[in-house]
C-alpha positions in Angstrom: 12.2 -7.1 0.4 12.9 -3.3 1.1 9.7 -1.5 2.7 9.3 2.2 2.6 6.6 4.0 4.3 6.4 7.5 4.0 3.9 10.1 5.6 2.8 13.3 3.7 1.6 16.6 5.5 1.4 14.7 9.0 3.4 12.6 11.4 1.9 9.2 11.8 1.5 7.5 15.2 3.2 4.4 16.1 0.1 2.4 16.3 -0.7 3.1 12.4 2.9 2.3 11.3 2.9 -0.7 13.2 -0.5 -1.8 11.4 0.9 -1.0 8.2 4.2 -3.0 8.8 2.3 -5.8 9.9 0.2 -6.1 6.7 3.2 -5.4 4.6 5.1 -8.4 6.0 2.5 -10.8 4.6 3.1 -9.7 1.1 5.8 -12.4 0.3 3.0 -14.9 0.5 1.3 -13.6 -2.5 4.6 -13.3 -4.6 8.1 -14.3 -4.0 10.0 -11.8 -6.2 9.2 -8.6 -4.5 12.1 -6.4 -4.4 10.6 -3.2 -3.0 7.4 -1.8 -1.6 6.8 2.0 -1.1 3.8 3.0 0.9 2.6 6.7 1.1 0.0 7.9 3.5 -1.2 11.3 2.5 -3.5 13.8 3.9 -5.7 15.6 1.1 -7.9 18.4 1.4 -10.8 19.0 -1.0 -11.9 22.6 -1.0 -13.3 23.0 2.6 -13.9 19.4 3.0 -12.7 17.2 5.8 -9.1 15.9 5.1 -9.5 12.8 3.2 -6.8 9.7 4.0 -5.2 8.5 1.0 -3.1 5.5 0.7 -0.7 4.7 -2.2 1.2 1.6 -2.4 3.9 0.8 -5.1 5.3 -2.9 -5.4 8.2 -3.4 -7.6 8.9 -6.6 -9.0 11.7 -7.5 -11.8 10.3 -6.3 -15.3 6.8 -5.3 -13.8 5.5 -2.9 -11.0 2.0 -2.8 -9.1 0.3 0.5 -8.1 -2.9 1.0 -6.4 -4.3 4.3 -4.4 -7.2 4.4 -2.2 -8.9 7.1 -0.2 -11.3 6.8 3.0 -12.2 8.5 6.2 -9.6 6.7 8.1 -6.1 5.3 7.2 -6.7 1.8 8.2 -9.9 1.6 6.0 -7.9 3.1 3.1 -5.0 0.7 3.7 -7.2 -2.2 3.9 -8.7 -1.5 0.7 -5.5 -0.7 -1.1 -3.8 -4.1 0.2 -6.8 -6.0 -0.8 -6.7 -4.5 -4.4 -2.9 -4.8 -4.6 -2.8 -8.3 -3.4 -5.3 -9.2 -6.1 -2.8 -7.6 -8.7 0.0 -9.8 -7.3 -1.9 -13.2 -7.5 -2.9 -12.3 -11.0 0.6 -11.5 -12.0 2.1 -14.7 -10.2 -0.7 -16.7 -12.1 0.6 -15.4 -15.5 4.3 -16.3 -14.6 3.2 -19.8 -14.0 1.8 -20.2 -17.7 
């Protein structure tokens, strides 16, 4: 499984990257055919509003992909929401393969 973590419009600290990597290492327990994982951590500003933290996760599986996008006031919260959603997608896709 190839993992790519990219930050957009900021430099992530080591603690955040370790948090993301630790969670991503658990993905193989949900689906065993994952080939590539792309994570984008972004800062998006909405017209004079505090910058929103956005997390996008793309997971590549042969013949199918999963994608989720989440935003929150912290990257950890946004990532947890996105991770929960993407794991649900992986579980559903794996169950469909079993039938």
